[in-house]
C-alpha positions in Angstrom: -49.2 44.7 -75.1 -46.8 46.1 -77.8 -49.4 47.5 -80.3 -49.4 50.6 -79.1 -45.5 51.0 -79.1 -45.1 49.5 -82.3 -47.1 52.0 -84.1 -44.4 53.6 -86.7 -44.8 56.9 -86.9 -43.0 58.9 -89.3 -42.7 62.0 -87.9 -40.3 60.7 -85.1 -37.3 63.4 -85.2 -34.1 62.3 -84.5 -33.4 65.6 -82.8 -36.4 65.4 -80.8 -35.5 61.8 -79.6 -31.9 62.3 -79.7 -32.7 65.3 -76.9 -34.4 63.4 -74.9 -31.9 60.7 -74.5 -29.0 63.2 -74.6 -30.7 64.6 -71.5 -31.0 61.5 -69.7 -27.3 60.3 -70.5 -26.2 63.9 -69.3 -27.7 64.0 -66.1 -26.6 59.8 -65.7 -22.6 61.5 -66.8 -22.8 63.9 -64.1 -23.8 61.5 -61.9 -20.9 59.5 -63.0 -18.6 62.0 -63.1 -19.5 63.1 -59.2 -18.7 59.2 -58.7 -15.6 59.6 -60.3 -14.8 62.7 -58.3 -15.5 61.6 -55.3 -13.6 58.2 -55.9 -10.4 60.4 -57.3 -10.4 62.0 -54.6 -10.6 59.9 -52.0 -9.1 56.9 -53.1 -5.9 58.4 -54.1 -4.2 57.9 -57.4 -2.8 54.1 -56.8 -6.2 53.0 -55.6 -8.4 54.8 -58.5 -5.7 52.8 -60.8 -7.0 49.9 -59.5 -10.7 51.0 -59.8 -9.9 52.3 -63.6 -9.0 48.6 -64.0 -12.2 47.7 -62.8 -13.9 49.9 -65.5 -11.7 48.6 -68.2 -13.0 45.4 -67.1 -16.3 46.5 -67.0 -16.1 47.4 -70.7 -15.4 44.3 -71.5 -17.8 42.3 -70.0 -20.1 44.7 -71.8 -19.2 43.6 -75.0 -21.4 40.4 -75.4 -24.2 42.8 -73.1 -24.1 45.2 -75.9 -24.0 42.8 -78.7 -27.3 41.5 -77.0 -29.0 45.0 -76.6 -27.9 46.1 -80.3 -29.1 43.0 -82.1 -32.5 42.9 -80.1 -33.0 46.8 -81.0 -32.7 45.7 -84.9 -35.2 43.0 -84.7 -37.2 45.1 -82.3 -37.3 47.9 -84.9 -37.9 46.0 -87.9 -40.8 44.5 -86.5 -42.3 47.8 -85.0 -42.3 48.6 -89.2 -43.9 45.5 -89.6 -46.2 45.5 -86.6 -45.1 41.8 -85.6 -46.5 41.7 -82.0 -46.4 38.2 -81.6 -42.9 37.7 -82.7 -41.5 40.5 -79.8 -43.3 38.6 -77.0 -42.1 34.9 -78.2 -38.3 36.5 -78.6 -38.8 37.9 -74.8 -40.4 34.5 -73.2 -37.7 32.6 -74.7 -34.8 34.3 -74.0 -35.4 35.5 -70.8 -34.4 31.9 -68.9 -31.3 30.7 -71.1 -29.7 34.3 -70.7 -29.6 33.9 -66.7 -28.1 30.7 -67.2 -25.6 31.8 -69.3 -24.8 34.7 -66.6 -24.4 31.9 -64.2 -22.1 30.1 -66.5 -20.1 34.0 -66.5 -20.1 33.9 -62.8 -18.2 30.5 -62.0 -15.6 31.2 -64.8 -15.1 34.7 -63.5 -14.5 33.1 -59.9 -12.2 30.4 -61.1 -10.2 33.0 -62.8 -9.8 35.4 -59.7 -6.6 34.2 -58.5 -4.8 34.3 -61.6 -6.4 37.8 -61.9 -5.7 39.2 -58.5 -1.8 38.0 -58.8 -0.9 39.4 -62.6 -2.6 42.4 -62.4 -2.1 43.0 -58.5 -5.5 43.4 -57.8 -7.0 42.5 -54.2 -9.1 39.3 -54.2 -11.6 41.0 -52.3 -12.4 44.0 -54.8 -12.5 41.2 -57.9 -15.1 39.1 -55.4 -17.3 42.2 -55.1 -17.5 42.9 -58.6 -18.1 39.2 -59.5 -22.3 39.2 -59.0 -22.7 42.0 -61.4 -22.2 39.3 -64.0 -25.5 37.8 -63.1 -27.4 41.1 -64.8 -24.7 41.6 -67.0 -27.0 40.4 -70.3 -30.5 40.6 -68.9 -30.5 44.3 -68.3 -29.1 45.1 -72.0 -31.3 42.7 -73.3 -34.6 44.6 -71.3 -32.9 48.1 -72.4 -32.3 46.7 -76.3 -36.2 46.1 -76.7 -36.8 49.7 -75.0 -34.5 51.4 -77.4 -35.8 49.3 -80.7 -39.3 50.8 -79.4 -38.0 54.2 -79.4 -39.2 54.4 -76.3 -36.3 56.7 -75.3 -37.9 58.1 -71.7 -38.4 55.0 -70.2 -34.6 54.2 -71.3 -33.4 57.3 -70.4 -35.1 56.9 -66.8 -33.6 53.9 -66.6 -30.2 55.1 -67.1 -30.2 58.0 -64.5 -31.6 55.0 -62.1 -28.4 53.4 -62.5 -26.2 56.8 -62.3 -27.9 57.4 -58.8 -27.5 54.1 -57.1 -24.2 53.6 -58.3 -23.3 57.6 -56.8 -25.0 57.1 -53.6 -24.4 53.7 -52.6 -20.9 54.1 -53.5 -20.0 57.0 -51.3 -21.9 54.9 -48.5 -19.9 51.7 -49.2 -16.6 54.0 -49.1 -17.4 55.6 -46.3 -18.3 52.2 -44.3 -14.0 51.2 -45.1 -14.8 49.2 -47.9 -12.8 51.3 -50.5 -12.1 49.9 -54.0 -14.4 46.9 -53.3 -17.4 49.1 -52.2 -16.9 51.2 -55.2 -17.2 48.3 -57.3 -20.0 46.7 -55.6 -22.0 50.3 -55.8 -21.7 49.4 -59.7 -23.3 46.0 -59.1 -26.3 47.5 -56.9 -26.9 50.1 -59.7 -27.1 47.0 -62.4 -29.4 45.0 -60.1 -31.6 48.1 -59.5 -31.8 48.8 -63.3 -32.6 45.6 -64.1 -35.6 45.9 -61.8 -36.9 48.8 -63.3 -36.5 47.5 -66.7 -37.9 44.2 -66.0 -41.4 45.8 -65.0 -41.6 48.1 -67.6 -40.9 45.8 -70.5 -43.1 43.5 -68.7 -46.1 45.7 -68.9 -45.8 45.1 -72.7 -45.2 41.4 -73.3 -47.8 39.2 -74.0 -47.4 35.7 -72.4 -46.4 33.1 -74.9 -44.8 29.8 -75.3 -41.0 29.7 -75.3 -39.2 28.8 -78.2 -35.9 27.8 -78.8 -35.5 28.0 -82.2 -35.9 32.2 -81.5 -33.4 32.0 -79.0 -30.7 30.8 -80.8 -31.7 33.1 -83.9 -31.2 35.5 -81.6 -28.0 34.1 -80.7 -26.7 33.8 -84.5 -27.7 37.3 -85.6 -25.5 38.9 -82.1 -21.9 37.5 -83.9 -21.2 40.3 -85.8 -22.3 42.8 -83.4 -20.3 41.0 -80.8 -17.2 40.9 -82.6 -17.4 44.6 -83.3 -18.1 45.5 -80.0 -15.1 43.4 -78.8 -13.0 45.6 -81.5 -14.0 49.2 -80.5 -14.2 48.3 -77.1 -10.3 47.6 -77.4 -10.0 50.6 -78.4 -10.1 52.3 -75.1 -9.7 49.3 -73.0 -6.5 47.8 -73.9 -4.5 51.0 -73.5 -5.5 50.6 -70.0 -4.6 47.4 -69.7 -0.9 47.8 -71.1 -0.4 51.0 -68.9 -1.5 49.2 -65.9 1.3 46.5 -67.0 4.1 48.8 -67.6 3.8 51.7 -65.8 4.1 52.2 -62.2 0.7 52.4 -60.0 0.6 56.1 -59.4 0.9 56.8 -63.6 -1.4 54.0 -64.2 -3.7 56.4 -62.1 -2.9 59.7 -63.8 -3.8 57.6 -67.1 -7.2 56.0 -65.9 -8.1 59.5 -64.9 -6.8 60.9 -68.1 -8.9 58.3 -69.8 -11.7 59.1 -68.2 -11.6 62.7 -68.7 -11.7 61.8 -72.7 -14.2 59.2 -72.2 -16.4 61.9 -71.7 -16.7 63.3 -75.2 -17.6 59.4 -76.3 -20.3 59.3 -73.6 -21.6 62.8 -74.0 -22.2 61.9 -77.7 -23.2 58.5 -77.4 -26.4 59.2 -77.5 -26.6 60.1 -80.9 -25.4 56.8 -82.2 -27.9 55.1 -79.4 -31.0 57.2 -81.0 -29.6 56.9 -84.4 -29.4 52.8 -84.6 -33.2 51.8 -84.5 -34.1 54.5 -86.6 -32.0 53.7 -89.6 -32.4 49.9 -89.2 -36.5 50.5 -89.4 -35.9 52.7 -92.5 -34.0 49.5 -93.6 -36.4 47.1 -93.2 -38.8 49.5 -95.2 -36.6 50.2 -97.9 -36.4 54.0 -97.9 -33.2 56.1 -97.9 -31.5 56.8 -94.7 -27.9 58.2 -95.5 -29.7 61.8 -94.4 -29.4 60.3 -90.8 -26.1 59.2 -90.9 -25.1 62.8 -92.1 -27.4 64.2 -89.5 -25.8 62.4 -86.8 -22.2 63.3 -88.1 -23.0 66.7 -87.5 -24.6 66.7 -84.2 -21.7 64.8 -83.0 -19.3 67.3 -84.5 -20.9 70.1 -82.9 -20.5 68.5 -79.4 -17.5 67.2 -80.0 -15.7 70.7 -81.1 -16.7 72.3 -78.1 -15.7 69.7 -75.9 -12.4 69.5 -77.1 -12.3 73.3 -77.1 -12.9 73.4 -73.6 -10.5 70.9 -72.8 -7.5 72.8 -74.9 -8.6 76.3 -73.4 -9.4 75.2 -69.7 -7.3 71.9 -68.7 -6.2 73.0 -65.1 -9.9 73.6 -64.4 -11.4 70.5 -66.1 -8.8 68.5 -64.1 -8.9 70.1 -60.7 -12.9 70.3 -60.7 -13.1 66.1 -61.2 -9.9 65.0 -59.2 -8.2 67.8 -57.8 -4.7 69.4 -57.6 -3.3 66.0 -57.3 -3.9 65.3 -60.7 -2.9 68.7 -62.6 0.2 66.8 -64.3 -2.0 65.6 -66.6 -3.5 68.7 -67.7 -1.5 69.2 -70.6 -2.6 66.1 -72.0 -6.4 66.3 -71.6 -7.4 68.0 -75.0 -5.3 65.6 -76.7 -6.8 62.4 -75.1 -10.0 64.1 -76.0 -9.5 64.4 -79.5 -8.6 60.9 -79.5 -11.9 60.1 -78.0 -13.9 62.4 -80.3 -12.5 60.5 -83.0 -13.4 57.1 -81.7 -17.1 58.6 -81.2 -17.1 59.1 -84.9 -15.8 55.7 -85.8 -18.0 54.2 -83.3 -21.1 55.7 -85.4 -19.8 54.8 -88.8 -19.7 51.6 -87.8 -23.1 51.2 -86.0 -24.4 52.7 -89.1 -23.3 49.8 -91.2 -24.0 47.3 -88.7 -27.9 49.0 -88.7 -28.1 48.2 -92.8 -26.4 44.7 -92.1 -22.7 45.9 -93.7 -19.9 43.4 -91.9 -16.8 43.6 -93.5 -15.8 46.8 -92.0 -15.3 44.4 -88.8 -11.8 43.2 -90.0 -10.6 47.1 -90.3 -11.2 47.5 -86.7 -9.5 44.3 -85.9 -6.5 45.0 -87.7 -6.6 48.9 -86.5 -7.0 46.9 -82.8 -3.6 45.1 -83.7 -2.1 48.4 -84.5 -3.1 50.1 -81.4 -1.2 46.8 -79.1 1.5 46.9 -81.5 2.4 50.7 -80.8 2.1 50.3 -77.2 3.8 47.4 -76.2 7.0 48.9 -78.8 6.7 52.6 -77.9 5.6 53.0 -74.2 8.6 55.3 -73.0 5.7 58.0 -71.2 2.2 58.3 -71.4 2.6 61.3 -73.5 3.8 59.0 -76.4 1.0 56.3 -75.7 -1.7 59.3 -76.4 -0.1 60.4 -79.6 0.1 57.0 -80.7 -3.6 56.7 -80.0 -4.6 60.0 -81.8 -2.5 58.7 -84.9 -4.2 55.9 -85.1 -8.0 56.8 -84.4 -7.1 59.9 -87.2 -6.5 57.1 -89.9 -9.2 54.5 -88.7 -11.8 57.6 -89.0 -10.5 58.4 -92.6 -10.5 54.8 -93.4 -13.9 54.0 -92.2 -15.4 57.7 -93.9 -14.2 55.7 -97.2 -15.9 52.3 -96.6 -19.3 53.8 -95.8 -19.3 56.0 -98.4 -18.7 53.6 -100.9 -22.1 52.5 -100.8 -24.7 53.2 -103.0 -28.1 53.5 -101.4 -31.0 53.1 -104.2 -33.9 53.3 -101.9 -36.1 56.4 -102.3 -36.5 58.7 -99.5 
């Protein structure tokens, strides 16, 4: 039953819950870094560039999944503060089967597109086939995680995240050693989704009462997800479009270098991501109670700023060490750009947090700001890609301006709720 978890507690702490999820996220990230550490060294720059393409593709696959997770989180947060247990159970019962059906449809379309994708991006067909089963769990896993996040059950959410990392690393090493190379590296990710889904299924089922399914409940969920879907699409474009275009315009080895550089930069984003994850349900819950919540935004920005500052500083002071530890000396040519890409992703992290704050208080017009800057990014890379350095400098300028615009947009809102 949801009764125990749905009890709203004023003493719930942003710092405490952020720390819990931060530790879990850091463990998962360390496991992920070991995964890339191994793959980068064993596969080499060219094949690692192919793997980088798959992870960029995975981020796009995750867009509808994360939109669903965020929508569920907001609905559960609202129900949590209103002690509406039946709404959650009804939503779970009504949504699980349709989500599996949609996942099967995604898989079918992806299989049809494999010949085109293999030819256009010069990707092995076998690797695409190993990737494809992941789509079966691309929606149902985030759906369960959204329930845990909305209930602010961060211990279980953190455990599930760590489990995904353990499976990806261990199976990735075994499958690559077995000779499957890029295909094996990607199939390990598929297995990590499957195992994590099983864990989340049994955890969530303990808190769900059986109710009759309701199609209107499920369709209302999809309707609520559209603004979040657009937001995540435009945010994901910022750190994937560059990978796709670099893979298209640059030699395979340079694309591999850029994939490694992008991964290093994204450590800052994923390292601070837990702050946004914790902030969102807390602000959504306070918004549902019509209570002031901007202080949560300021605290979140402050915590994120501290983490980003130390990360970028480390990248600036010890670039060779950072690169050689993760990828080896073969990638040392990217060292001069590590701190710059880190700064790009630090600014992006702030933009991500501001976007989700606005979503949590149901503001949506900022979405078109993100879309406009997506177009700017595509234009800049298409027109100016004489070197990897030029691509990075353009991204840095773009993120700085976007952050300033989002700050102005967010602070324009006058909050009249009482603290």
